[in-house]
N, C-alpha and C positions, 0 to 999 in steps of 0.2 A: 276782612281779608288783609288790609294793610297792617293791622295790629299784629297778626301772626307773622307776616313777612318781616316786620321790624324785630319782633322777639326772636325769630329764627336767626337773624343776623347779629344781634347783640351778644357780646361775650361777657361773662362775669369774671371779675378780677377780685379774688378774696384778699382781705387785709390791705386794701388801698383806699384812701391815702393813709389809713392807720388801722391797727388791728381791730377786728370785729366788723369792719365796713365791707360790704360786697359792692364793688364799683361796677356800674352798668356801662360798659365800654361801647360807644356807638361807632367807633372808627371802622369796624368791619362793614358797616352800611355803605361807607364811602367807596368800597370796592365795586359796588354795583350802580352804574349810572341809571339803570332802569328803576331800581328801588329808590334812588334819590329823586328821580323825576316823579315817581308815584307818590312819594312823601310830599313834595311841593304841591302836586295836583290835589292831594287829599286836603292839605291845609287850605288851598284856594277854594275848594268846594265847601268846606265846613265854615269858612269865613265869608262866604257869599252873602251880600246884603249888609255886612258890617261896615260902618263908616270908618275907613282907615286912610289917614293922610301920610303916614310914615310908619316904618317898622323899626323898632329899637331892638337890636340884637345884643345879647349880653355876652361879653368876652368869656371864653373864646369860641366855645362850641356853638353858641347862639349865632355866630356869624355864618356858620356853614349853610344852614337852610334859611336863615333870616334874610340874607342878601338875595338869594335866589327867589325867595317868595316875594320880596319887595320888587324885584325886577319883573316877575310874572304879573304882579298886581299893578305895575306902573307907578309905584310910589317910591320916595326916597328911603334910603337905609341909614339909620342912625346907630353908630357904634357906641355901646355902653362899655367903657374901658375900666381896667384896674387903674389905681392911682399912679400918676407919673407917666402915662402912656400917650396922652393927648398933647399936641404941641401948641394949641391955641388957648384962648381964655376959656376956663372951665368952671363948672360948678360941681361940688363933691357931695357925697353922702356916705357916712360911716354906718356900718351895721354889724350885727352879730351873726356869725355862722354857727353851725352845729359843732364845729371844732376850732373856733377862734373868732377873729374879727377881720373885717375887710373894709376897703373904701372903693367906691366906684365913682366915675366921672363922666360928664357929658360936656361937649363944647357948648358954650352959651348961645351959639347961633345954629344949633342942630335942628331946630324946628321953630315955628312961630307960635306964640301963645294962642290958645284956642284950637290948635290942631289936635286931631284924634290919633293917638299913637298906640300901635299894637306892640306889646312887649313879647319878645320871642327868646326862648332858650332851648337847649337840647333836653334838659331834664328838670322836672319839678320834684324837689325833695321836701324840705321843710318850708320852702317858699321865701326864705329870708332874702335872697338876692333879688328875686322878682319883686318882692315887696319894697325893697330899698330902691330899685329902679323906678317903680311906680311913684314912690314918694318924691324922688328927684324930678321926675317928669312933671308931676303936679306942682312942685315948688317953682318950676320954670314956666308954669302957665299952660302946660299941656293937659289934655284930657285922655285918660287911659281908655282906649277902645276895647281892650281885651288882652288876653294872654294866650300864647300858643307854645306847646311843648311837644317834642317827639315822644317822650316817655314821662310817665308819672309814677313815683313810688307812693302809692295811695296810703300805705300804712303810716307815713310820716305826717299826714294831714296838712300838707302845704296848701292844698286847694282851699281849705277853710280860711286860711290867713289871707290869701289874695282875693278871694271872692268878696271880701268886705270892701275892696277897692272897686272891683268890676266882676260881675257874675259871668261874663263871657270868657270861658276857659276852654280852650280846644286842646285836647290830648289825643294822640294817635294810638298809643299803646300804654297800658297800665299794668303795674305789678302790685 
């Protein structure tokens, strides 16, 4: 039921960010507080029994439900930011995107070594950003507790890439 509600709200934007890409725009979901609450509740239910000490939300759409989910679970929220956005001491990770390269950062005091970190984003495509976040978290001594995404583009096989890190992958709607 939640998958259908999500799919009904998402709009397709053709040729964004470049020709040939059909962008799955989740912003219409944000118009419905009830759907947003249902999404967070669905994540909480599917993650029940998972050892989670903090949730790392990937900039920027990973902040939308990542923070709310962290609050619901009573754990800290860790922002995974693009380069140059964090004001304190940081650790960086460069990685390849399907259409370029990028760098993500975490504050060095974002979590304690040995803590179990759930990585959250709005969409799983090729898995490059989530994989980079997992590598950065592991380099900082964290343990990847799992991954959660509102939407997965299954035909891009991102799940296979991240499942090598942790097989706990929660997705609410798949295309």
